[in-house]
N, C-alpha and C positions, 0 to 999 in steps of 0.2 A: 504494500500500500504506500502511495506517495505521501511524503510528509507535507502537511499543510504549510503554505508560505506564511511567514510572520507578516502581519499587517502594520505598516508604519504610516503615521500622519505627519507630514512636514508642514509646519505653519510658520511661514516667513514671507514678509512682503517684498523682500529683495528678490526680484525675479531671477537674477543670475544664480544666487545661492540656492533658491528653491529648486530651480531647474537642475543644477549640478547635483544636489543631494538626491533628487528623484532619479536621475540617470544612474548615478553611482550605486545607490541602494537597490534599484531595479536590476542592475547588472550583477549585483551580489545575491540576487534571488529573492529579494523581498517584494511584497505587494505594497506599492507606495501610492498614497493619495496626498493631495496637497491643499492647503488653504492659504489665502493671501491676506486675511485679516482675522481679527479675533472672533467676529460673528460667524464667519465661514467655519472657523475651527470648532466652535461650540456646536454649530449645526451638524458638522461631520461627526463629532463625538456622539451626538444624540442619535444619528442615523445608523452608525456602524460600530462594531467592536474592534478596537485597535490593540496591538501588543505593545506599542510604544508611541509616544508623541515627542517629536522634536519641535520645540517651541521658542520662538523669538519673543523678547519682552516688549520691544518697541514696534507696535502694530497699529494700523488704522482701526477705527471703530471701537475696538475693545483691546486694551493692551494685554500682554502676557500675564501680568499680575491679576487682572480681572478674570482672565480665562482660568487661571489656577484657582482663584477663589470660588468661581462658579463650579469647577470640577469638584472641589472639596465639598461644597454645599450639596452637589448632586451625588456625592459618594462614588465618583468614577475611580476605579482601581487600575489606572493606566500608568505605567512608569513614564516619567517625563524627564527628558534631558533638555535643559535650557541651552540655546545657542544664541548668544547675544553679544553685543559690543559694550553693554553695561558691565563694568568690571569693579564697581565700588563694593566694598565689603558689606555695606548695609543692604544693597540689592541682592547680593548672594545670600546673606543671612535671611532676608525676607522670603526668598523663594525656597530656601532649604526648610524654613519653618512651614511652608505650604506643602512640603513633602516631595520635592523633586529628587530624582535619582542622582543627577549630576549637573554640572554647570560648566559650559565651555565658552570661552571668549572667542568670538568669530575671528577677530583679527589675528589671534595667536594660534588658531587651529586650522589645519588643512582639512579639505573634504575627506581625504583618506582617514585622517585621525578621527573625524566625526563618525565615519562608518565603523571604525574599530571600536569606538565608544558604544555605538548602538549594539554591536555584537556582544560586547562585554556586559552591558546592562541586561540584554535579553538572555544571556547565559546564566544569570543569577537565579 
């Protein structure tokens, strides 16, 4: 029996990063969906079950902090890896408090390293 592909939702409004992550994760055998703003992200989470969410914090309509708060209120049990350029300790502490699995700074992390982190989190 074929193993079911892990489903990943990429939520990032930067088209180039969103596209690169979709391509690379798809190439690695994941089933990848994407959202370009916080509202799309929450709608996707309501519609489907995902194994992991890659979430930017600076998003149109609803920011990543609001998405995380909504997920907490709705009791979504999806591992979340933050992929953001916000690197301040208070931002990191705030999202860790909201239960994220990990936090990657976009400008310091290659797409390959992001994919490696996805695999690491999914293997736990």
